[in-house]
N, C-alpha and C positions, 0 to 999 in steps of 0.2 A: 454514449455510454447509456444503455438501457439496463436496468436491473429489475428482474423479474422475480416474483416470489414462487419459489420452487413447488410449493404446494398447491396454489390457486394459480399461477401463471399471470398474476395480475401485476402491472407495472408499479413498482415501489419506487423507482427514482430514475430521472432523465438526466444526464450530464452534457452538456454541449462541450466538445471537443474540439480545438483548431487543429487536428491531426490525426494521425493514425493510430489506435490504441492496440498494442500488442498483447499487452499482458494485464490480466486482473487479479486481485486476491483479495478474501474478505477475511475479516478477524471477528470472530464471534465469540465474546464471553460473557458468563453469567453474570458478573459485577457490574459490567459496564456496556453501553451501548455497541452496536457492530460498527466496524471501519470498513471501508472499501478503498484499497490501494489500486493504483492504476498508471501505466505509464507505456510509452513507445515513441513514436516519431513526434514527441511533444516537446522536447526541451526542458521536461519538467515531470518530476514524480509527485504525484498528489495523493493524499490521504483524506477521505471524506467520513465524517460523522454520518451514518445514515438515519440517527434519529432527529438531528437537527438540519440535516443537508447542508452543511457549511464544512468549509476546508479545514483541516486539524494542521495539514503540513502541505508546503509546496517547496520540493526540493530541487533546484536548478541542477540538471545533469549536463554533461558535456556532449553525449551521444544518445543513440537511440536504446530504449530500454526493452531487451528481448525478454527477459522474465524477471519476475520479483514475487518476493515472500514475506508476509508479516505474520507477526505474532504477537504476545503480551512482551516478549523480552528483545526482539529485534524486528529490523526492516533491513531487507537484502534485495539488491538488484544486480542484473547482469547487464553490461554493454560493452561491445566491442568483445575483447578478449578478457576483459576484467570482471569481478565480481566485487561489490562493496558492501560491507555491512556496518549497521549502525546497532548501538547498545551498549550497555556498561561492559561488555567483555571486548570491545574493540575489535580487530579482525582476528583475534584469538579467541574461540568459544568452545565451551565443551559443554557436555551435558550437565543440567543444573546449574550452569551460570545463570545468575539473576540480572541481567540488563534488562532495561525497560525502555519502551517507546516514549515515556515520559521523559528521557533524558533528552531525545532530539526534537520533541515538540515543545 
């Protein structure tokens, strides 16, 4: 995985992956450093802190991740015929629920 700066096209980060990556998601917050989440045929969902280039989370998954979404409130991914959501709201989230990525990391 290679992360490029959208304004300059310069490489910001290169991550060696042992398989095919199907989905990437970026979390950018003014109060903290940006996070990159990725998954695919890796048996692992990984979240990386872009300022330190270190893993924040490695979550084992049973199947290929087809898509994922990350926010300050939740981490959600799809695999097979399922969608899995992590955060304070559990699997029932509504607008303005305040789950946190910190709950799972």
